[in-house]
C-alpha positions in Angstrom: -29.1 11.2 -19.7 -28.5 10.5 -16.0 -24.7 11.4 -15.5 -24.1 10.6 -11.6 -20.7 12.7 -10.3 -18.6 11.5 -8.2 -17.6 14.4 -6.1 -18.3 16.2 -3.0 -19.4 19.4 -4.9 -21.9 16.9 -6.5 -24.9 18.3 -4.4 -24.8 21.5 -6.1 -26.0 20.3 -9.3 -29.3 18.6 -7.6 -32.1 19.5 -5.9 -33.1 16.9 -3.4 -34.8 16.1 -0.2 -36.6 12.9 1.5 -40.1 13.4 1.4 -42.2 11.8 4.3 -43.0 8.4 2.6 -39.0 8.2 3.0 -38.6 8.5 -0.7 -35.7 10.4 -2.4 -36.9 13.4 -4.4 -34.6 15.0 -6.9 -34.1 17.3 -9.8 -31.2 18.9 -11.7 -30.2 22.0 -11.5 -30.3 22.8 -15.4 -29.3 26.8 -14.4 -25.9 25.8 -12.4 -25.4 23.1 -15.0 -25.8 25.4 -18.1 -23.4 28.1 -16.4 -20.5 25.7 -15.4 -20.7 23.7 -18.8 -20.0 27.3 -21.0 -16.5 26.8 -18.9 -15.9 23.4 -19.1 -12.3 22.8 -21.6 -11.5 26.2 -20.9 -8.4 26.7 -18.7 -7.0 29.7 -16.8 -3.1 29.1 -16.1 -1.1 31.8 -14.6 2.3 32.0 -15.0 5.5 34.2 -14.2 7.2 33.0 -17.8 6.6 35.7 -21.0 5.1 34.4 -24.2 8.6 35.0 -26.1 9.9 32.3 -24.0 7.5 29.3 -24.3 4.7 28.5 -26.3 1.0 28.2 -24.3 1.0 24.7 -25.5 4.4 24.2 -23.2 3.2 25.6 -20.5 -0.5 24.1 -20.5 1.5 20.4 -20.7 3.4 21.5 -17.4 0.4 22.0 -15.8 -0.7 18.7 -17.3 2.4 16.9 -15.8 2.1 18.8 -12.8 -1.7 17.6 -12.0 0.2 13.7 -12.6 2.8 14.2 -10.0 0.2 15.6 -7.7 -2.2 13.0 -8.0 0.4 10.3 -7.9 2.3 11.8 -4.6 -2.0 11.4 -3.0 -2.1 7.9 -4.2 1.3 7.0 -2.3 0.6 9.2 0.9 -3.2 7.3 1.0 -1.3 4.2 0.9 1.1 4.9 3.2 -1.5 6.9 5.6 0.5 9.7 5.9 -1.0 13.3 7.1 -0.7 16.6 5.2 2.3 18.3 6.6 3.3 21.9 6.1 6.5 23.1 5.6 8.3 26.4 6.3 11.9 25.9 6.1 13.6 25.5 2.3 15.1 22.3 2.9 12.1 20.7 3.8 10.4 22.1 0.6 13.5 20.7 -1.7 12.9 17.3 0.5 9.4 17.7 0.2 9.3 17.8 -4.0 11.9 14.7 -3.4 9.3 13.1 -2.3 6.5 14.1 -4.4 8.8 12.8 -7.6 9.6 9.5 -6.1 5.9 8.8 -5.4 5.4 9.9 -9.2 7.9 8.0 -10.1 7.2 4.9 -8.6 3.2 5.2 -9.2 4.4 5.9 -13.4 7.1 2.9 -13.3 4.2 0.4 -11.2 2.1 1.6 -13.7 4.2 0.8 -16.8 5.3 -2.8 -15.7 1.6 -3.9 -14.2 0.7 -2.8 -17.8 3.0 -4.7 -19.6 2.6 -7.9 -17.4 -1.3 -7.7 -18.7 -3.2 -6.1 -15.5 -5.1 -3.0 -16.2 -6.6 -2.1 -12.9 -4.8 1.6 -11.5 -2.1 1.4 -9.1 -3.8 2.6 -6.2 -6.8 0.0 -6.7 -4.2 -2.9 -6.6 -1.9 -1.5 -4.1 -5.2 -1.1 -1.7 -5.5 -4.8 -2.7 -1.5 -5.6 -1.5 -3.1 -3.5 2.0 -4.6 -6.7 3.0 -1.6 -8.7 3.5 -0.4 -8.5 7.3 2.5 -9.5 9.6 1.7 -10.8 13.3 4.1 -11.6 15.9 2.9 -15.2 18.2 3.9 -13.9 21.2 3.7 -16.4 24.4 4.9 -14.2 27.8 6.4 -11.6 26.6 8.6 -13.7 24.0 7.9 -14.2 20.2 7.6 -17.7 19.2 6.8 -17.0 15.5 6.6 -14.2 12.6 3.5 -14.9 10.3 2.3 -13.1 7.7 -1.4 -14.0 6.8 -2.7 -15.9 4.2 -3.4 -14.3 0.8 -6.8 -14.5 -0.7 -7.0 -16.3 -4.1 -7.3 -13.6 -6.2 -4.6 -11.5 -4.7 -2.6 -14.4 -5.2 -3.2 -15.0 -8.6 -2.2 -10.7 -9.2 1.3 -11.4 -7.1 1.7 -14.1 -9.7 0.7 -12.5 -12.9 2.9 -9.4 -11.5 5.9 -11.4 -10.7 5.4 -10.4 -6.7 4.5 -13.7 -4.9 8.2 -14.1 -3.9 7.9 -10.9 -2.3 4.5 -11.4 -0.4 4.9 -15.4 0.4 6.9 -15.3 3.1 8.1 -13.1 5.7 10.8 -10.6 5.0 14.0 -10.7 7.3 13.0 -7.1 8.7 9.9 -8.5 10.2 11.7 -11.5 12.3 
């Protein structure tokens, strides 16, 4: 069975080259795959909590939750097109954590609400579709004549109706006027 890896590091599992005819020639690196498969399912978690204070299952669950929070934050940052930010002051670190929590909560809440409406696609995929909706201003000689919203494609309009969001995206918001 051939497994395709969606990873920037997938090249380490293959030997590949393009021959003189322009064809891709590739082989699996069986030894690399076997070595890594021995570690599949094993986790090395480091914590300052003693064994008496927390069970290994509890620690594992906390790390899994952390991964979910980081994933949600990455999704929201991607959606908002935010660049990485490095913090050095404690107050900024706390605020960064607050934003991470809000991003996680927002992503989880949207996922839960949309699942209840019968939408099974992941939150980032839906947000990517919503990014196609744009607001623009019609100007004549530096004067704004009208604020417009792009036509919403039928597939997105159906999605918005299903999720009960069409009223938000169907008209130009007041803040954009």
